[in-house]
C-alpha positions as CSV (number, residue, x, y, z in Angstrom):
1,X,9.9,-46.5,-9.3
2,X,13.4,-46.8,-10.6
3,X,15.7,-44.0,-9.9
4,X,19.1,-45.0,-11.2
5,X,18.6,-45.5,-15.0
6,X,20.7,-43.9,-17.6
7,X,17.7,-42.3,-19.4
8,X,15.2,-40.0,-17.9
9,X,11.6,-41.2,-18.1
10,X,9.8,-38.9,-20.5
11,X,6.3,-39.8,-19.2
12,X,7.4,-38.7,-15.7
13,X,9.1,-35.5,-17.1
14,X,6.1,-34.4,-19.2
15,X,3.2,-35.6,-17.1
16,X,4.6,-35.6,-13.7
17,X,3.9,-39.3,-13.2
18,X,4.8,-42.7,-14.7
19,X,2.1,-45.4,-15.1
20,X,4.7,-48.2,-15.6
21,X,5.6,-49.9,-12.3
22,X,8.4,-51.7,-14.0
23,X,9.9,-48.5,-15.6
24,X,13.7,-48.7,-15.5
25,X,14.3,-45.1,-16.5
26,X,15.2,-42.3,-14.1
27,X,12.4,-40.3,-12.4
28,X,14.5,-37.3,-11.7
29,X,16.5,-34.8,-13.7
30,X,20.3,-35.1,-13.7
31,X,21.3,-32.4,-16.3
32,X,20.6,-28.8,-17.0
33,X,18.6,-29.8,-20.1
34,X,16.5,-32.3,-18.2
35,X,15.9,-29.8,-15.4
36,X,14.7,-27.2,-17.9
37,X,12.4,-29.7,-19.6
38,X,10.8,-30.8,-16.3
39,X,10.4,-27.2,-15.2
40,X,8.7,-26.2,-18.5
41,X,6.4,-29.2,-18.2
42,X,5.4,-28.3,-14.6
43,X,4.8,-24.7,-15.6
44,X,2.6,-25.8,-18.5
45,X,0.5,-28.1,-16.3
46,X,0.1,-25.3,-13.8
47,X,-1.0,-22.9,-16.5
48,X,-3.4,-25.4,-18.0
49,X,-5.0,-26.0,-14.6
50,X,-5.4,-22.3,-13.8
51,X,-6.5,-21.3,-17.3
52,X,-9.0,-24.2,-18.0
53,X,-11.8,-21.7,-17.8
54,X,-15.2,-22.6,-19.4
55,X,-17.0,-19.3,-19.3
56,X,-16.1,-15.8,-20.7
57,X,-12.8,-14.0,-20.7
58,X,-11.3,-11.7,-18.1
59,X,-13.7,-8.9,-17.8
60,X,-14.2,-5.3,-16.6
61,X,-10.8,-3.9,-17.5
62,X,-9.2,-5.1,-14.3
63,X,-5.5,-5.9,-13.6
64,X,-3.7,-7.8,-16.4
65,X,-3.7,-11.6,-16.3
66,X,-0.9,-13.5,-14.7
67,X,0.2,-15.0,-18.0
68,X,-0.8,-14.6,-21.7
69,X,-1.6,-18.3,-21.8
70,X,-3.9,-18.0,-18.8
71,X,-5.7,-15.1,-20.4
72,X,-6.1,-16.8,-23.7
73,X,-7.1,-20.2,-22.2
74,X,-10.1,-22.1,-23.6
75,X,-13.4,-20.8,-22.2
76,X,-15.7,-23.2,-23.9
77,X,-18.0,-23.0,-26.9
78,X,-21.2,-20.9,-26.9
79,X,-23.3,-24.1,-26.6
80,X,-21.3,-25.2,-23.6
81,X,-21.7,-21.7,-22.0
82,X,-25.5,-21.9,-22.4
83,X,-25.6,-25.3,-20.9
84,X,-23.4,-24.3,-18.0
85,X,-25.5,-21.2,-17.2
86,X,-28.8,-23.2,-17.5
87,X,-27.4,-25.7,-15.0
88,X,-26.3,-22.9,-12.6
89,X,-29.7,-21.1,-12.9
90,X,-31.5,-24.4,-12.0
91,X,-29.2,-25.0,-9.1
92,X,-29.8,-21.5,-7.8
93,X,-33.6,-22.0,-7.9
94,X,-33.4,-25.5,-6.3
95,X,-31.0,-24.3,-3.6
96,X,-32.2,-20.9,-2.7
97,X,-35.9,-21.3,-3.7
98,X,-37.5,-19.3,-6.5
99,X,-39.5,-17.1,-4.2
100,X,-36.4,-16.2,-2.2
101,X,-34.6,-15.2,-5.4
102,X,-37.5,-13.2,-6.6
103,X,-37.5,-11.3,-3.3
104,X,-41.2,-11.7,-2.7
105,X,-42.4,-11.0,-6.2
106,X,-45.5,-12.9,-7.2
107,X,-46.2,-14.8,-10.4
108,X,-43.9,-16.7,-12.6
109,X,-43.1,-14.1,-15.2
110,X,-40.3,-11.6,-14.4
111,X,-41.4,-8.1,-14.1
112,X,-40.1,-5.4,-16.5
113,X,-37.4,-3.3,-15.1
114,X,-38.3,0.4,-15.0
115,X,-35.9,3.3,-15.2
116,X,-36.2,4.1,-11.6
117,X,-33.9,4.1,-8.6
118,X,-36.0,1.6,-6.7
119,X,-36.0,-2.1,-7.0
120,X,-37.6,-4.9,-4.9
121,X,-35.7,-8.1,-4.7
122,X,-34.3,-10.1,-7.5
123,X,-30.6,-11.0,-8.0
124,X,-27.6,-9.0,-9.2
125,X,-25.5,-10.9,-11.8
126,X,-22.0,-9.5,-11.5
127,X,-19.6,-9.6,-14.5
128,X,-22.2,-11.6,-16.4
129,X,-20.8,-11.0,-19.8
130,X,-23.5,-11.5,-22.5
131,X,-26.1,-12.2,-19.8
132,X,-26.6,-15.9,-20.4
133,X,-27.2,-16.5,-16.7
134,X,-29.3,-13.4,-16.3
135,X,-31.7,-14.3,-19.2
136,X,-31.9,-17.9,-18.0
137,X,-33.0,-16.8,-14.5
138,X,-35.4,-14.2,-15.9
139,X,-37.0,-16.0,-18.7
140,X,-37.0,-19.6,-17.4
141,X,-37.6,-19.0,-13.7
142,X,-39.2,-15.6,-13.5
143,X,-36.5,-14.0,-11.4
144,X,-35.9,-10.3,-11.8
145,X,-32.2,-9.7,-12.6
146,X,-29.9,-6.7,-12.8
147,X,-26.9,-7.5,-14.9
148,X,-23.7,-5.5,-14.2
149,X,-21.1,-5.7,-16.9
150,X,-19.5,-3.0,-19.0
151,X,-19.8,-4.9,-22.3
152,X,-22.8,-4.5,-24.6
153,X,-25.3,-7.4,-24.7
154,X,-24.9,-9.8,-27.6
155,X,-28.0,-12.0,-27.7
156,X,-28.0,-15.1,-29.8
157,X,-31.0,-16.0,-31.9
158,X,-32.5,-18.4,-29.4
159,X,-32.4,-15.8,-26.6
160,X,-33.9,-13.2,-28.8
161,X,-36.8,-15.4,-29.7
162,X,-37.3,-16.1,-26.0
163,X,-37.3,-12.4,-25.2
164,X,-39.8,-11.7,-27.9
165,X,-42.1,-14.4,-26.6
166,X,-41.8,-12.9,-23.1
167,X,-42.6,-9.4,-24.4
168,X,-45.7,-10.6,-26.3
169,X,-47.0,-12.3,-23.2
170,X,-46.0,-9.6,-20.7
171,X,-47.2,-6.6,-22.8
172,X,-49.8,-7.9,-25.2
173,X,-51.4,-4.4,-25.4
174,X,-48.3,-2.7,-26.8
175,X,-48.4,-3.5,-30.5
176,X,-45.4,-1.2,-31.2
177,X,-43.2,-3.5,-29.0
178,X,-43.4,-6.1,-31.8
179,X,-41.7,-4.0,-34.4
180,X,-38.6,-6.1,-34.2
181,X,-40.5,-9.1,-35.7
182,X,-41.0,-7.0,-38.8
183,X,-37.3,-6.4,-39.5
184,X,-36.4,-7.7,-42.9
185,X,-33.9,-10.5,-43.2
186,X,-31.6,-8.1,-45.1
187,X,-31.7,-5.6,-42.2
188,X,-31.0,-8.4,-39.7
189,X,-28.0,-9.7,-41.7
190,X,-26.7,-6.2,-42.0
191,X,-26.8,-5.7,-38.3
192,X,-24.8,-8.9,-37.6
193,X,-21.1,-9.4,-38.1
194,X,-19.0,-12.4,-37.2
195,X,-21.8,-13.8,-35.1
196,X,-22.1,-10.7,-33.0
197,X,-25.4,-8.8,-32.9
198,X,-25.4,-5.1,-32.4
199,X,-26.8,-3.6,-29.2
200,X,-29.3,-1.5,-31.3
201,X,-30.7,-4.7,-32.8
202,X,-31.1,-6.3,-29.4
203,X,-32.1,-3.5,-27.1
204,X,-33.5,-0.4,-28.9
205,X,-35.8,-1.9,-31.5
206,X,-39.4,-1.5,-30.5
207,X,-39.0,1.9,-29.0
208,X,-39.6,1.3,-25.3
209,X,-37.7,-2.0,-25.0
210,X,-35.1,-0.8,-22.5
211,X,-37.9,0.0,-20.0
212,X,-39.6,-3.3,-20.7
213,X,-36.9,-5.8,-20.7
214,X,-36.7,-9.1,-18.6
215,X,-33.2,-8.1,-17.6
216,X,-31.9,-4.7,-16.5
217,X,-28.4,-4.2,-17.9
218,X,-26.1,-1.7,-16.2
219,X,-23.1,-1.1,-18.5
220,X,-20.5,-0.4,-15.9
221,X,-17.7,-2.2,-14.1
222,X,-18.6,-3.5,-10.7
223,X,-16.6,-1.7,-8.0
224,X,-17.5,-3.7,-5.0
225,X,-18.2,-1.9,-1.7
226,X,-16.7,1.3,-3.2
227,X,-19.9,1.8,-5.1
228,X,-21.6,2.7,-1.8
229,X,-19.4,5.8,-1.5
230,X,-21.2,7.3,-4.5
231,X,-21.7,11.0,-3.7
232,X,-25.2,11.0,-5.3
233,X,-26.5,8.6,-2.6
234,X,-25.5,11.1,0.1
235,X,-26.5,14.3,-1.7
236,X,-30.2,14.9,-1.0
237,X,-30.2,17.9,-3.3
238,X,-29.7,15.7,-6.4
239,X,-32.9,15.0,-8.3
240,X,-34.1,11.5,-8.9
241,X,-33.6,12.1,-12.6
242,X,-29.9,12.9,-12.1
243,X,-29.4,10.0,-9.8
244,X,-30.9,7.6,-12.4
245,X,-28.2,8.6,-14.8
246,X,-25.5,7.4,-12.4
247,X,-24.7,3.7,-13.0
248,X,-23.0,3.5,-9.6
249,X,-26.2,4.6,-7.9
250,X,-28.2,2.1,-9.9
251,X,-25.8,-0.7,-9.0
252,X,-25.7,0.4,-5.3
253,X,-29.5,0.4,-5.1
254,X,-29.8,-3.0,-6.9
255,X,-27.2,-4.6,-4.6
256,X,-28.8,-3.2,-1.5
257,X,-32.3,-4.5,-2.5
258,X,-31.1,-7.8,-4.0
259,X,-32.1,-11.2,-2.6
260,X,-28.6,-12.5,-3.6
261,X,-25.5,-11.7,-5.6
262,X,-24.6,-14.3,-8.2
263,X,-21.6,-14.7,-10.5
264,X,-20.6,-17.3,-13.1
265,X,-16.9,-17.3,-13.7
266,X,-16.4,-13.6,-12.9
267,X,-12.6,-14.0,-13.0
268,X,-11.0,-11.0,-11.2
269,X,-14.3,-9.6,-10.1
270,X,-14.5,-12.6,-7.7
271,X,-12.8,-10.8,-4.9
272,X,-15.3,-7.9,-5.2
273,X,-18.3,-10.2,-5.1
274,X,-17.2,-11.8,-1.9
275,X,-16.1,-8.5,-0.4
276,X,-19.5,-6.9,-1.1
277,X,-21.6,-9.9,-0.1
278,X,-19.8,-10.3,3.2
279,X,-19.8,-6.6,4.0
280,X,-23.5,-6.3,3.4
281,X,-24.4,-9.7,4.9
282,X,-25.9,-10.8,1.5
283,X,-26.6,-14.3,0.3
284,X,-24.4,-15.1,-2.7
285,X,-23.4,-17.9,-5.1
286,X,-20.2,-17.7,-7.1
287,X,-18.6,-20.1,-9.5
288,X,-14.9,-19.0,-9.5
289,X,-12.8,-19.6,-12.5
290,X,-9.3,-18.3,-13.4
291,X,-6.8,-17.9,-10.6
292,X,-4.6,-15.0,-12.0
293,X,-2.2,-15.7,-9.2
294,X,0.5,-13.2,-10.1
295,X,-2.2,-10.4,-10.4
296,X,-3.6,-11.2,-6.9
297,X,-0.6,-11.5,-4.5
298,X,-2.9,-10.5,-1.6
299,X,-4.6,-13.9,-1.6
300,X,-2.9,-15.9,1.1
301,X,-3.9,-19.1,2.8
302,X,-4.2,-19.6,6.6
303,X,-0.7,-21.1,6.6
304,X,0.7,-18.0,5.0
305,X,1.2,-19.6,1.6
306,X,0.2,-17.6,-1.5
307,X,-2.8,-18.9,-3.6
308,X,-1.4,-20.4,-6.8
309,X,-3.9,-23.1,-7.8
310,X,-7.6,-23.4,-8.4
311,X,-8.1,-25.6,-5.3
312,X,-6.2,-23.1,-3.2
313,X,-8.3,-20.3,-4.5
314,X,-11.5,-22.2,-3.5
315,X,-10.0,-22.8,0.0
316,X,-9.1,-19.1,0.3
317,X,-12.6,-18.0,-0.5
318,X,-14.4,-20.6,1.6
319,X,-12.4,-19.6,4.6
320,X,-13.7,-16.0,4.5
321,X,-16.8,-16.9,6.5
322,X,-17.9,-19.9,8.5
323,X,-21.2,-20.2,6.7
324,X,-19.7,-20.3,3.2
325,X,-20.7,-23.6,1.6
326,X,-19.4,-25.5,-1.4
327,X,-21.1,-27.6,-4.0
328,X,-20.4,-29.1,-7.5
329,X,-22.5,-28.3,-10.5
330,X,-23.4,-30.9,-13.1
331,X,-21.1,-29.9,-16.0
332,X,-17.5,-30.2,-17.0
333,X,-14.9,-27.5,-16.4
334,X,-14.7,-25.1,-13.5
335,X,-17.9,-26.1,-11.7
336,X,-17.4,-25.6,-8.0
337,X,-19.8,-23.1,-6.5
338,X,-19.2,-21.3,-3.2
339,X,-22.4,-19.9,-1.7
340,X,-24.1,-18.6,1.4
341,X,-27.8,-19.1,2.0
342,X,-30.3,-16.5,3.5
343,X,-31.3,-17.2,7.1
344,X,-34.8,-18.0,6.1
345,X,-33.8,-20.6,3.5
346,X,-35.1,-24.2,4.3
347,X,-31.7,-25.7,3.8
348,X,-30.2,-23.2,6.4
349,X,-33.0,-24.0,8.9
350,X,-32.4,-27.8,8.5
351,X,-28.7,-27.4,9.2
352,X,-29.4,-25.3,12.3
353,X,-31.7,-28.0,13.6
């Protein structure tokens, strides 16, 4: 490229490259104004790379985002989110095996989650937002799921219809569980505002729905391995009823019994998912998203450099254990999945051979 022209190449300045091999303009800054322009363009490109998230916003009331632009970056349309989560759910089933994800449960339909402290298998969906991945796994693949996210569920009409169908087929003897189908259009419209459906409309209609749902939703922030320091787990004098009211106990029991921990674009909960899965030697699958570099100065690469980009973040997480693998999902956006298989998984056994 030319380097001694009188005019700075604007393509090089704004895009970081010039596609014209015969360009006679300068590909360097030579004044204060030009230096500032190049610096702003570089910062904008970095922010766009780090904030090009395609699922959900920063969740769980964690540390503030590195920049306002990063926090407000495009996360994709609702239709795109549904497609992405459907692709991820199918990949989980194909990679881990549906029986492994179910944790030994029999039959295609997911069992109803009961209000008890005990679970058997299934996955824990961490920072799952509206539960798109959770309901896809439960309703399409029959995998029991515990969703951990402090936000109330907001089911779209399609998911609500799928839940009703599941309830009719799973509890055909319980007529009262169909009461939600008799809600008048006026009542339905009154319960919806700006496309958001109230939690009462989704979860409480039909009386006993919370105890007979395809997905168990724990409205709490995921605290990582700290949840296992919950006093109620150590205090034998506490009754089961009291322990059931403690979301940290519910989360700890679900994680302990889970076949795998999964997370789709968990943002700053990503560290906690890896920390917990590795500490408990659990299989996991995580699709990382936003970097939030300034909010996570502890992330450092093997060469001592801080993690600033998406690719560096993937490298940082994959280096945490020798058996962490990496794959690419079939959709646009942040689609790299980092995962670890259970020892009994056929893919793991083939690699060992």
